C-alpha positions as CSV (number, residue, x, y, z in Angstrom):
1,X,292.8,33.6,72.9
2,X,292.2,31.9,69.6
3,X,293.4,32.1,66.1
4,X,292.1,30.6,63.1
5,X,294.5,30.0,59.9
6,X,292.8,29.2,56.7
7,X,295.0,27.1,54.2
8,X,295.0,25.4,50.8
9,X,297.4,23.6,48.8
10,X,300.4,25.7,47.6
11,X,300.5,27.6,51.0
12,X,304.0,29.5,51.4
13,X,305.5,27.1,54.1
14,X,307.3,29.5,56.0
15,X,304.5,31.9,56.2
16,X,302.6,29.4,57.8
17,X,305.4,28.0,60.2
18,X,306.6,31.2,61.6
19,X,303.6,32.6,62.8
20,X,302.1,29.3,64.2
21,X,305.4,28.8,66.2
22,X,305.3,32.4,67.6
23,X,301.4,32.2,68.5
24,X,302.0,28.9,70.0
25,X,304.8,30.4,72.3
26,X,302.3,33.0,73.4
27,X,299.9,30.0,74.4
28,X,297.3,31.1,71.7
29,X,295.0,28.3,70.6
30,X,295.3,27.5,66.8
31,X,292.9,26.1,64.3
32,X,293.8,25.3,60.8
33,X,291.2,25.3,58.3
34,X,291.1,23.8,55.0
35,X,288.5,23.6,52.1
36,X,287.5,20.1,53.2
37,X,289.3,19.4,56.3
38,X,292.2,17.7,54.7
39,X,295.7,18.0,54.9
40,X,297.3,20.6,52.9
41,X,300.5,20.5,51.0
42,X,302.8,23.8,51.0
43,X,304.8,25.0,48.1
44,X,308.0,23.5,49.4
45,X,306.1,20.0,50.1
46,X,305.4,20.4,53.8
47,X,302.1,18.7,54.9
48,X,299.9,19.9,57.2
49,X,297.0,18.3,58.9
50,X,293.8,20.5,59.3
51,X,291.4,20.8,62.2
52,X,288.5,21.4,60.5
53,X,286.8,22.1,57.2
54,X,286.4,25.7,56.3
55,X,282.6,25.4,56.1
56,X,282.3,24.3,59.5
57,X,284.1,27.4,61.0
58,X,282.3,29.8,63.2
59,X,284.2,33.1,62.8
60,X,282.8,34.5,65.6
61,X,284.7,31.9,68.0
62,X,288.1,33.2,67.1
63,X,290.0,36.3,68.0
64,X,292.7,36.4,65.3
65,X,292.7,35.5,61.6
66,X,295.7,34.5,60.0
67,X,296.3,34.1,55.9
68,X,299.6,32.9,55.0
69,X,300.6,33.5,51.3
70,X,301.9,31.4,48.5
71,X,299.5,30.0,45.8
72,X,296.8,29.1,48.5
73,X,294.8,32.6,48.5
74,X,294.0,32.3,45.2
75,X,292.4,29.2,45.6
76,X,290.7,30.6,49.1
77,X,289.4,33.4,47.3
78,X,287.2,31.4,45.0
79,X,285.6,29.8,48.0
80,X,282.8,31.9,49.5
81,X,283.0,30.1,52.9
82,X,286.7,31.4,53.0
83,X,285.7,35.0,51.8
84,X,282.7,35.1,54.2
85,X,284.9,34.4,57.1
86,X,287.7,36.9,55.9
87,X,284.8,39.7,55.4
88,X,283.2,38.9,58.9
89,X,286.5,39.6,60.5
90,X,287.2,42.9,58.5
91,X,283.7,44.2,59.1
92,X,283.6,43.4,62.7
93,X,287.1,45.2,63.2
94,X,288.9,41.9,64.3
95,X,292.2,41.1,64.1
96,X,293.6,39.9,60.8
97,X,297.1,39.0,59.8
98,X,297.9,38.4,56.1
99,X,301.3,38.3,54.6
100,X,302.4,38.3,51.0
101,X,299.8,37.0,48.6
102,X,297.6,36.5,51.8
103,X,296.1,39.9,51.1
104,X,294.4,38.1,48.2
105,X,291.6,36.8,50.1
106,X,290.9,40.1,51.7
107,X,290.7,42.0,48.3
108,X,288.0,39.5,47.7
109,X,286.1,39.9,51.1
110,X,286.2,43.6,50.4
111,X,287.1,45.9,53.5
112,X,290.4,47.2,52.0
113,X,289.1,50.7,50.8
114,X,291.3,53.5,52.4
115,X,293.2,50.9,54.5
116,X,296.8,51.0,54.5
117,X,298.4,47.6,53.1
118,X,301.4,45.9,52.2
119,X,301.5,42.8,50.3
120,X,303.8,40.7,48.0
121,X,304.9,43.3,45.2
122,X,303.2,41.2,42.2
123,X,299.7,42.1,43.5
124,X,300.5,45.8,44.6
125,X,298.1,46.9,41.6
126,X,295.3,44.7,42.6
127,X,295.7,46.1,46.1
128,X,295.7,49.4,44.9
129,X,292.5,48.4,42.4
130,X,290.8,47.4,45.6
131,X,291.0,50.9,46.9
132,X,293.8,50.2,49.7
133,X,296.4,52.6,50.0
134,X,299.4,50.3,49.1
135,X,302.8,50.7,51.2
136,X,306.2,49.1,50.2
137,X,306.9,48.4,53.7
138,X,308.0,45.3,55.5
139,X,305.1,45.4,57.8
140,X,302.0,47.7,58.0
141,X,299.6,47.8,60.7
142,X,296.5,49.8,60.1
143,X,294.1,49.2,63.3
144,X,293.0,45.5,63.7
145,X,294.7,45.0,60.2
146,X,298.5,43.5,60.0
147,X,299.8,42.7,56.5
148,X,303.4,41.6,55.4
149,X,305.4,42.0,52.4
150,X,306.9,38.3,52.2
151,X,309.4,36.1,53.7
152,X,312.0,38.3,54.3
153,X,309.8,40.2,56.6
154,X,308.7,37.3,58.6
155,X,310.9,38.2,61.6
156,X,309.1,41.8,61.5
157,X,305.8,40.5,60.7
158,X,305.9,37.9,63.7
159,X,307.1,40.7,66.1
160,X,304.3,43.0,64.9
161,X,301.6,39.8,65.3
162,X,302.6,39.0,68.9
163,X,302.7,42.6,70.0
164,X,299.1,42.9,68.8
165,X,298.2,39.8,70.9
166,X,297.8,42.4,74.1
167,X,296.1,44.7,72.2
168,X,292.1,43.9,71.7
169,X,291.0,45.8,68.5
């Protein structure tokens, strides 16, 4: 199985590292893509090397898309290549896992209409305006879409992420 993680500066460090380590423990091959293929700095100062620029990613080569939160999704949603990747995953019904503000990229990609979604409370109105059914829950699974509220919910988010690896969407 191959997972793609989309990052930009300002990502929430824990929301990258917790899923990354859990996926590695399950022998998932992970690619980290950033806007220009350069390193990204998290909101707490951790620096992560990219494997690829987002523009060079073929989403059809991946089984899972992971979108950590923080400030990065607000930057990523301004890039058509990142939005296009998210849109492809959503339209194809492939697995997407977004936590916290990571849901912002999914809003820009469309495809949340009538989906059950959770996110950071500060963007719940955005989620509702996108047509999604907002749930104030730690983790929400709606078919191939997994969403999480925030750092305090990372243990549940990661358990759901790993549990879903055995289920092909």
